[in-house]
C-alpha positions as CSV (number, residue, x, y, z in Angstrom):
1,M,-7.0,1.1,-14.5
2,T,-4.8,3.3,-16.6
3,D,-1.9,5.0,-14.9
4,V,-2.1,8.8,-15.1
5,P,1.3,10.5,-14.4
6,P,1.3,12.7,-11.3
7,S,0.8,16.4,-11.7
8,Q,3.4,18.9,-10.5
9,A,1.1,19.6,-7.6
10,D,1.1,15.9,-6.7
11,L,4.9,15.8,-6.9
12,D,5.1,18.9,-4.7
13,A,2.7,17.4,-2.1
14,I,4.8,14.2,-2.1
15,Q,8.0,16.1,-1.6
16,E,6.4,17.9,1.3
17,Q,5.2,14.6,2.8
18,L,8.6,12.8,2.3
19,G,10.9,15.7,3.0
20,R,12.7,14.9,-0.3
21,P,11.9,14.8,-4.0
22,A,9.8,11.8,-5.1
23,R,11.8,9.3,-7.2
24,G,10.5,7.1,-10.0
25,V,6.8,7.9,-9.5
26,V,4.6,6.3,-12.2
27,S,1.3,7.4,-10.8
28,I,-0.7,8.2,-7.7
29,A,-2.0,4.8,-6.7
30,S,-4.3,6.1,-3.8
31,R,-5.4,9.4,-2.5
32,C,-6.8,10.4,0.9
33,P,-10.4,11.5,1.0
34,S,-9.4,15.2,0.4
35,G,-7.4,14.3,-2.7
36,H,-3.8,14.3,-1.4
37,P,-1.6,11.5,-2.6
38,N,-1.1,8.8,0.1
39,V,0.3,6.0,-2.0
40,V,2.4,6.2,-5.2
41,K,3.2,3.6,-7.8
42,T,6.9,3.5,-8.5
43,E,9.2,2.4,-11.2
44,P,10.9,-1.0,-10.4
45,R,14.2,0.7,-11.3
46,L,14.8,4.2,-9.9
47,P,16.3,6.9,-12.2
48,D,19.7,6.3,-10.7
49,G,19.5,2.6,-11.8
50,T,18.8,1.1,-8.4
51,P,16.4,-1.8,-8.4
52,F,13.4,-0.9,-6.3
53,P,11.0,-3.7,-5.4
54,T,8.5,-1.5,-3.5
55,L,5.8,-1.0,-6.2
56,Y,3.4,0.8,-3.9
57,Y,5.0,3.4,-1.6
58,V,3.1,5.1,1.2
59,T,3.9,8.8,1.2
60,C,1.4,10.3,3.8
61,T,3.3,11.1,7.0
62,R,0.2,10.6,9.2
63,L,-0.6,7.3,7.5
64,N,3.0,6.1,7.8
65,G,3.0,6.9,11.5
66,M,-0.1,5.0,12.2
67,I,1.1,2.0,10.2
68,G,4.3,2.2,12.3
69,T,2.2,2.0,15.5
70,L,0.5,-1.1,14.1
71,E,3.9,-2.7,13.3
72,G,5.0,-2.0,16.9
73,S,2.0,-3.8,18.3
74,G,3.2,-7.2,17.3
75,L,0.6,-7.5,14.5
76,M,3.1,-8.6,11.9
77,R,4.2,-11.6,14.0
78,E,0.6,-12.6,14.6
79,M,-0.2,-12.3,10.9
80,S,2.9,-14.4,10.0
81,E,1.8,-17.1,12.4
82,R,-1.7,-17.1,10.9
83,L,-0.1,-17.7,7.5
84,T,1.4,-21.0,8.8
85,E,-1.9,-22.1,10.3
86,D,-4.5,-21.0,7.7
87,P,-4.1,-22.5,4.2
88,E,-6.8,-20.3,2.7
89,L,-5.2,-17.1,4.1
90,A,-1.8,-18.3,2.8
91,A,-3.2,-19.0,-0.6
92,A,-4.9,-15.6,-0.8
93,Y,-1.6,-13.9,0.3
94,A,0.3,-15.9,-2.3
95,R,-2.2,-14.5,-4.9
96,A,-1.5,-11.0,-3.6
97,H,2.2,-11.6,-4.2
98,E,1.5,-12.7,-7.7
99,D,-0.7,-9.7,-8.4
100,Y,2.1,-7.4,-7.1
101,L,4.7,-9.1,-9.3
102,A,2.5,-9.0,-12.4
103,T,1.7,-5.3,-11.9
104,R,5.4,-4.5,-11.5
105,R,6.4,-6.5,-14.5
106,A,3.9,-4.6,-16.6
107,I,5.9,-1.5,-15.9
108,A,9.3,-3.0,-16.4
109,E,11.2,-6.2,-15.9
110,V,14.1,-5.9,-13.5
111,P,16.1,-9.1,-13.3
112,E,17.7,-8.3,-9.9
113,I,14.2,-8.3,-8.3
114,D,12.4,-10.8,-10.4
115,G,10.2,-13.0,-8.2
116,V,10.7,-10.8,-5.2
117,S,7.7,-8.7,-4.2
118,A,7.8,-6.8,-0.9
119,G,6.5,-6.7,2.6
120,G,7.5,-10.4,3.2
121,M,5.1,-11.8,0.6
122,P,4.3,-14.6,0.0
123,T,5.3,-16.4,3.2
124,R,5.5,-13.8,6.0
125,V,4.7,-10.3,7.0
126,K,7.7,-8.1,7.1
127,C,6.4,-4.6,6.4
128,L,2.8,-3.4,6.9
129,H,3.5,-0.2,4.9
130,V,3.9,-2.3,1.7
131,L,0.7,-4.3,2.5
132,V,-1.3,-1.2,3.3
133,G,0.0,0.5,0.2
134,H,-1.0,-2.5,-2.0
135,A,-4.4,-2.7,-0.4
136,L,-5.2,1.0,-0.8
137,A,-3.9,1.0,-4.4
138,T,-5.8,-2.1,-5.5
139,G,-8.9,-1.9,-3.3
140,P,-10.3,-4.6,-1.0
141,G,-10.0,-8.2,-1.9
142,V,-6.5,-8.3,-3.4
143,N,-4.2,-8.4,-0.4
144,P,-6.1,-9.9,2.6
145,L,-3.5,-8.9,5.2
146,G,-3.2,-5.4,3.8
147,D,-7.0,-5.2,3.9
148,E,-7.0,-6.2,7.6
149,A,-4.4,-3.5,8.4
150,V,-6.4,-0.8,6.5
151,V,-9.5,-1.7,8.6
152,L,-7.4,-1.6,11.8
153,L,-6.1,1.9,10.8
154,G,-9.6,3.2,10.7
155,D,-10.1,6.8,9.4
156,W,-6.5,8.0,9.7
157,W,-7.4,11.3,8.0
158,T,-9.6,12.5,10.9
159,G,-8.2,15.5,12.6
160,S,-5.8,16.2,9.8
161,T,-5.8,18.5,6.8
162,C,-7.6,15.7,5.0
163,D,-10.6,16.0,7.3
164,G,-13.5,18.3,6.6
165,P,-15.1,19.3,3.3
166,G,-13.1,16.5,1.5
167,A,-14.6,13.8,3.8
168,P,-14.6,10.3,2.3
169,S,-17.3,9.3,-0.1
170,P,-19.7,6.6,1.1
171,Q,-18.1,4.2,-1.4
172,Y,-14.7,4.8,0.1
173,V,-15.9,4.2,3.7
174,A,-17.9,1.1,2.6
175,A,-14.9,-0.4,0.9
176,H,-12.6,0.2,3.8
177,S,-14.8,-0.1,6.9
178,A,-15.3,-3.8,7.2
179,P,-12.9,-6.7,6.8
180,P,-13.2,-8.8,3.7
181,E,-15.4,-11.9,4.0
182,D,-12.4,-14.2,4.6
183,A,-10.8,-12.1,7.2
184,R,-11.1,-13.1,10.8
């Protein structure tokens, strides 16, 4: 997939979502069903020179809140425990870590964060926001725990400005409505 730089309208929407200007945005990695940005792909070094390991950054306020609710439920601890008990899940999560690093390195190499992905990968779950961002940006099958969290979030756009005429396509719903084959 080729990165397309964000439009000014995208940057304005992201600023409204975040309450501050967007920094280091490479592209819109995922959009909600109505077309609003919900995940951005960011530079691994921000314009001020700060190393930034979070390649996929969730910008949607509603989505962020719902992910925060999942984090507060104890899900991250449960997922981390499963990583120690399920070698296949651990291997898939390690592959997600490698995918994350390879994609970030393709943008730029930043020695200070080389080998460090985000969200606790590859051995634990520290931030569901990162895992959900990765899953939404890459689609199902790349980050198994991100995929599980996306399924648990359900249709976060319902009842928001993203609901209505811009309802999700059947392909979007199909891709995000059932856990991947290897999920529990």
